[in-house]
C-alpha positions in Angstrom: 158.4 94.5 110.2 157.7 98.2 110.7 154.7 99.9 112.2 153.9 103.3 110.7 152.3 105.6 113.4 150.5 108.9 113.3 152.7 111.8 114.5 149.7 114.0 115.4 145.9 114.1 115.8 144.4 114.3 112.4 141.7 113.1 110.0 142.5 110.4 107.4 141.8 112.4 104.2 142.9 109.9 101.6 144.2 106.3 101.6 146.6 105.7 98.7 147.6 102.0 99.2 145.8 98.7 99.9 146.9 95.7 101.9 149.0 93.4 99.7 150.6 96.3 97.9 154.4 96.4 97.6 155.8 99.7 98.9 159.2 101.4 98.8 160.7 103.5 101.5 159.3 107.0 101.1 156.1 106.0 99.3 152.9 107.8 100.5 150.6 105.4 102.3 147.9 107.8 103.4 147.3 111.5 103.6 146.2 113.1 106.8 144.5 116.4 107.2 144.9 118.7 110.2 144.1 122.4 110.4 143.6 122.5 106.7 147.1 121.1 106.0 147.6 117.8 104.1 150.3 115.6 105.7 151.6 112.6 103.8 152.4 109.5 105.9 155.3 107.7 104.3 156.6 104.1 104.3 159.6 103.8 106.5 161.1 100.8 104.7 160.6 98.7 101.6 158.2 95.8 101.9 154.7 94.4 101.6 151.8 96.4 103.2 150.6 93.6 105.5 147.9 95.6 107.3 146.2 99.0 106.9 144.5 100.0 110.2 142.7 103.2 109.0 140.1 104.2 106.5 139.2 107.5 104.9 137.3 109.6 107.4 138.9 108.1 110.5 140.4 110.2 113.2 143.9 109.2 114.4 145.6 110.1 117.6 149.3 110.7 118.0 151.0 107.3 118.2 148.1 105.3 116.6 149.3 102.6 114.2 148.3 103.4 110.7 149.9 100.6 108.8 152.2 97.5 109.2 154.9 96.8 106.6 156.6 93.3 106.4 
């Protein structure tokens, strides 16, 4: 199981996946926006997206859990 965390304070600009989706290492899960830059958040391992803890428009802080992959 892997928890994917935010690396910076940012807005959730776009959610690309849904819970139950199969993801591969390196797949984009969500796209964050900070200071007019788009930052993709990538899957850290292959697996099933068990939980998505953010929605478009949310603000995440550094260290917040974005997704859980099993």
